[in-house]
N, C-alpha and C positions, 0 to 999 in steps of 0.2 A: 792607406794612401789611395788616391784616385787611379783607377785603371786608365789605360789609353782611351782617348775620346772615341766614343762610338754612338751614333745617333740612336735615339729611342725610336722604335717603330711606331708611328702614329699616322692617322689618316688625314687627308685634306690639304688644301692649299695653304692654310694658315701655318701649320706645322712645317710644311715644305719650305715656305719662304723664310721663316724664322731660323730654320736649320742652317741656312746659308750664312748667317752671321753668328753661328755657334762659337767660332774661335774668338770673336770680339767679346762676346758675353763672358766667355771663360776667362779671358785676360782681365776684364773689368772685375769679375768676382774675386779672382785671386789677388788683385791689388787691394780690394777691400779687406780681404782676409789678412793680408800682411800689415794692415793699419787699423787694428781694432780699437773701438772707443766705447766707453760706457755710456749709459743713459744720460741724455741731455748734454753730453760732451762730444756729440758726433759732428764736430766741425769739419774735419777732413772728409768724412764720409758724405755729409750733406753737400759739401763743395763739389765732390766728384759726381754726385748725382746730378746736381745743377749743370755741370759741364756736359754730362752725357745727354741730359734732356735737351740742352741747347743744340747738340749735334743731331739729336733725333728730330729737331724742328717741331717740337710741340707748340701749341698756340700760346700758352702763358705759363709762367713759373711763379709760385708764390712761396716765399720763405718765412721763417720765424714763427710758424704755428707750433705751439708746444716747444718753444725755444729753438730747437734745431730741426724741426719737422719741415718737409717740403711737399708741396702740392702742385701737380702739373695738370693742365687741361688740354685735351685733344678733342676738337670739334669734328663731328662727322659731316657728311656731304650736306651742303646747304646750310650748315649751322655756323654760328659765330658767337662772340661774346655778348652781343645784343640779342641774340636768338639762339640760346644754347640748347633748347629742347629738353628732353628728359635726361637726367644725369644718373649714371651708375658709378659707384666707387669701387676701386681696387686698392687694397692696402698691403704694403710690405713693411716689415719692421727692419730697423737698421742697426741696433746696438749690439755690443759684444758682452762677454762675461768676465768677471774677475777671476781668471783661471789661467794657470801656467800651461802653455802648450808643449807637448812632448813629441810632436810630429817632426820629421826631418825634411819635409818638402821645401822646395825653393821659395814658396809663397808663405811659409810659416810666419807666425806673428813676430813682428819686429819690436814689440813692446813687452818686456818681462811682466808676467802676472796678468796679462790680458790676452784673450783669444776669442775668436768666433767659434764658440763651442756649441752653438745651437743652429747654425746655418742661416742666420739673418743676412750674411753677405750674399748667399745664394738667392734668398727671397728678393733682395733688392735688385740683383742682376736679372732675375726673371721679369720683374716689373719694368725694368729698363728695356728689355727685349720686347715686351708688349708695347711699350711706348713707341719704340721705333717702328714696329709693324703698323700700329694704328695710325701713326702720323703719315706713314708712306701710302697707305691704302685708303683709309677713311671710308671703308665700306660699312657704315652704320649710320643711323639717324638719331642724333642726340649728342651728348658730350660724355666722354670718359674722364672721370676724376681719379688721378693716380696719386695715392696718398703714401708718402714715404715717412714712416712714423718712428720717432725716437723712443727710447726708454721703455721697451716692453718688459725687460727683465727686472720687474719689481718696482719700476718707477711710474707705472700708470701713464705712459706717454700717450695712449689713446685718449684718456680722459683729459690730459693737458691740451691736446689738439682741439678737442671738442670745447673745452672751456675758452679757448682762443677763437671760437666761432667757426669751427670747421664746417659744420652742417648748415650754419646760417649763411655763410659765404658761398658754399657749394652744396646746395640742397639735393643730396643724393636720394634717389628713390630706393635704391638697394645698395648693399655693400658686400663684397666678397674678399676673402683672404685665403692664402695657402701656407702650409707649413710642411717642410720635408719630414719624412719618417724613415729612419734607418731600419726600423723593425718591419716595415711593409715592403713586400716584394717590389723589385725594380719596375717602375712604370705603372704600378697599380695606383688608382686614385680612390680614396675612401672618404665617405661623408656619412654623417649620422643625422637624420631628421630629429630635432629635439636636442637634448643636452649632448654636447660634444666634448667639452672640457669642464673640469670641476671648478667650483668656487674655491678660492684660496684664502684661508683665514690664518692669522698668526695668533698663537696663544702664549701668554707669559703668566706663570704662577709664582708669586712671591710668598714663600713660606717663612714665617717669622716665629722663632722660638726664643730661647734664652741661652746665651753662650756660657761655656764653662770649661772645666778641665776634663780631659778624656779619662782620667783616673777616677773622677768623681761625677759620673753622669747623672746621679740621682739629684745633684744640685742644679742641673741644667734642664732645659726643655730642648731636646735634640732635633733641630730642623732637618738634619740629614735622614734620620729615622722616619720622620713624618713625610718627607719627600719620597722616600722609597715606598711607603704605603700608598701615597697618591699615585705614583707611577703605575703600581699594580692595579689600583682601583680604576684608573682611567681606561684600562684595557676592557673594562666591562661596559663602557658607555655604548659602543656599537653593538657588541654581542648580546647585551641583555636589556637594551632600551629601545632599539630600533626594530622595525619589522624586517624579516628576512628579505623582503622585496625592496627595501630601501638600501641605498649604497652610500657608504661613508668611510672615511679613514681618519683616525686620530693618532698622531705620532708625536711622542715627546722625544726631541732630538738633541737636547742640550741640558746639562745639569751643572750649575756653577755654585760652589759654596766652600768656604774654608780656604786653606792654603796647603799645597802639597808638601811644603817644607815644615808645616806645623802639625805633626802627627798627633799631638795630644791636646789640641785646641778644638773644642766643639764650637762651631760658628753660631752666630745669632740668626743668620739668614741663609736661605738657599733659594736659588732661582731656577725654575724649569722653563724651557722654551720649546715650542713645538708647532705643529700645523694641523689644521682640520680641513678635510676636502669633502665637499658635498655637491649634489646636483640640484637640490631643491631648497628654497628658502625655509620651508616649514621644517625640514630635517636640520638645517643649519640652526634655526631657533631652538629646536629641541635639544641639540647637542650643547649649545652654549648654556642653556638653563641647567642641564644635567651636570655639566662640568663645574658650574658655579656651586651648585648644591653639594656635589661630591667633595670638591676640594675644601669647602668650608667645614663640612661635617667630619671628614677624616682628620683635619687639623685640630678641630675642637676636641675630638676624642683623646688627643694626646696633650691637651692643654696649650696648643699652639694656635696660630691663625694662618690663614691662607687667602691671598687676594688674587683673583683672576682678572687679567687684562685680555680682552678678546677683541682683536682687530680684524675687521673684514676688508681684506686687501683687494681681491678681484672677485666679481661675481661670476656665476657659472656662465660658460659660453654655450648659448642655446641657439641652434639653428632653427630658423622658421621653416616649417615643413614645405611650403611651395618653393621657396628658394633652394632648399636642399635638393628637392626632386629635380628642379631645373638644372642645378649644377651637375647632378648625376647624368642627366640627359646630354648636356654639353660634353662632359667627359667621355661618355659613350661614343659620341660622334668623332672623337679624336682617337681613342685607344681601343674601342670595341667594348661591348657589354661585359665580356668575360674578364676584363681588367678593371671594372668598376665595382667597388664594394659599397652597396647602397645602404647597408646597415652596419657600418663599421662600429666595433666596440668603442664606447667612449673612453676617454682617458681621465685619470685623476690628476694629470698635470693641469696647470693654470694657464690663462691666456688673457691679456688685457684687450684683445679684440672684443671681448665680452661687453665692454662699455659701449662700443659702436653698435653691437647687436641689441643692446637695450634701447637704443635710439632709432634704429633702422632695421627693416627686414634684411635678411642676408644669410650667408652660409660661410662656415670655416671648413676648409678642405685640406685633407692630408694627401701628399704625393710621395709614393714609395721610392726610396733611393737605395734599397738594400741590395744584397747579393743577387745575381752573380757578378754584376759588372762594377760594383762600387764598394765603398768602405762600410759595408753592413755590420761588421762585428762590433763597431764602436758606437754606442748610443749617444744621444743628445747629452750635453753637459759633461762629456768625458774629455780628458786631456789629450786623447788621441783621435777624437772625432774630426772629420772633415766632410764638407759638403761634396756631394757627388755631382761634378760638372756635367755628366752625361744627361741629367734630367733638366738642364737649363732650357733647352728649346721646348720641351714638353710643357714646363710650367709657364713659360711665356706664351705659348700657343693656347693654353687653357685660359689664362687671363684675357687674352685678345678675343678668344671665342666666346667668352662670357659676355663681352661687350657687343660683339656682332650679333649674337643670338638674342640678347636682351633688348637690343635697339636695332631691329632689322630694318633694312631699307625697304620701302614700299615700292612695288612695281606698278608702273602706270597701267 
């Protein structure tokens, strides 16, 4: 559970001002937490975002990008819709997970089987905090493009917004996004120049044999046996085909075949499902090729066949080096150099902000929300996870500072 609210120690007037409306941001975040919605179903969430943006007095609000996505514009001093100047994008994801929540807080999910188990409620609240600050102060030269994105959890909502003309309508020069990290110490900000999150691929292996009676296996071609050998062989792909300097994960996570009530029936087919995580396209290609060869060869050795379906879901999230270094400098101006991890270890988790980073320079940032002040013991996607409201002002201040320092006012 969240500890009693306690402000994060950070430097500067941006944080100081945003900290004054910390209670409002907390109430907003907890309301979103109580009303989770899956990807492209964020009707309540996007409606609340629009209401909050109207109260913040942003300059314009645009809905319907990527179905339920929302974009708000805040113009800096002397700028307008006709003369927006340079544009910098800030993105927050809005969707929840199909997960039953087991917390007992008063703001727990009101929808059985759905919960904000990844902190997107907090990400949305942080960007609302930045919207309010930027609209009140306007101490920058250009336009802030605030992107509230649906469907990050497997729905490729970032791509959907882009297909709806996100960057054609709002031509951002750079884009930035934040994600909370329960494993990272409270108030620490981490960034990696280069790969930050892995590419996410889905693999499905359909093993076809010949069904038969369990008492007469010699009359069948047992796909369960073949699948077992494929499972074992697949573990050699990374260990014996990639350089020790390359990083990848291949995991088979599901096996479906036969029926538990039919103890003596050898099925005709078995399906294996899993995931591949990589940081580079060349390694991705190598693994796909090797998996296809391996599955086909193992199955043929037993007189069976195997078909690999390899789906590339999300590309790797790769920060451009100048923007990553810039984000580190901005973070250091807020929390001090000792609380900035400039070469944070990349994660094998996936992120569809990767689509935006394929189109625009930018950086994906992690903000620590772990112990001692918050719910550090429960990781992301855990049924007892909860966002730590204490980092809301820091995240909002980081968003706003990225805008102010990327689009500085010129002094006469």
